[in-house]
C-alpha angles and dihedrals in degrees: 000000000000116000096196090102093053092126092067101033123109103268095228091051090045092052091049094050094045092049091048091051091046091051097044108027116017140054093221147333093284091058092048096050092044091051093049093036093231131144109264093202092051093047092049091046091051091052094041090054086059091050101263124130126195116238107197094193090057094034092227147096117244 
């Protein structure tokens, strides 16, 4: 699943995909945003607007 359209994705689906990728493919959020060349601040803001916060120690949004 390509995350380049994160700005228009359903936020719950986006959170689910990001968490899956963090769990299965990346060591953390910095690695994920670097790989997909997306803006970390914008991604976090999009998810925070939907009520999700990133927990670095757990490597997931909740």
